[in-house]
C-alpha positions as CSV (number, residue, x, y, z in Angstrom):
1,M,1.2,-16.8,2.4
2,K,4.0,-17.6,0.1
3,P,7.4,-15.7,0.4
4,L,7.9,-12.6,-1.8
5,Q,9.3,-13.2,-5.2
6,I,12.5,-11.1,-4.8
7,S,16.1,-12.1,-5.0
8,A,18.2,-12.8,-1.9
9,D,20.4,-9.8,-2.6
10,T,17.3,-7.5,-2.8
11,A,15.9,-9.0,0.4
12,Q,19.2,-8.4,2.2
13,K,19.4,-4.8,1.1
14,L,15.8,-4.2,2.1
15,A,16.4,-5.8,5.5
16,Q,19.4,-3.6,6.1
17,S,17.6,-0.4,4.9
18,L,14.5,-1.0,6.9
19,N,16.3,-2.4,10.0
20,L,14.2,-5.6,10.0
21,P,15.2,-9.2,10.1
22,L,15.6,-10.9,6.7
23,E,12.9,-13.5,7.6
24,Q,10.4,-10.7,8.3
25,I,11.1,-9.1,5.0
26,M,10.6,-12.4,3.1
27,H,7.2,-13.1,4.7
28,M,5.9,-9.6,4.9
29,P,2.7,-9.0,2.8
30,Q,3.6,-7.1,-0.4
31,H,1.4,-4.1,0.3
32,I,3.1,-3.5,3.7
33,L,6.5,-3.9,2.2
34,I,5.7,-1.3,-0.5
35,S,4.4,1.2,2.1
36,K,7.6,0.8,4.2
37,M,9.7,1.3,1.0
38,L,7.7,4.5,0.3
39,E,8.3,5.8,3.8
40,L,12.0,5.0,3.4
41,E,12.1,6.9,0.1
42,K,10.3,9.9,1.6
43,N,12.9,10.0,4.4
44,N,15.8,9.8,2.0
45,N,14.4,12.6,-0.1
46,S,13.8,14.9,2.9
47,N,17.4,14.2,4.1
48,E,18.9,15.0,0.7
49,K,17.1,18.4,0.7
50,N,18.5,19.4,4.1
């Protein structure tokens, strides 16, 4: 599997937001990364409402 085609800055921000190592972000399958990003967005939206 090839690494994701995202910038280093984006990968660092995702790693920080998801509390995962940078290497894990870069080698994560795209569909899993997208689902984790959706979960993060849902959590952010629910926190903003409260």
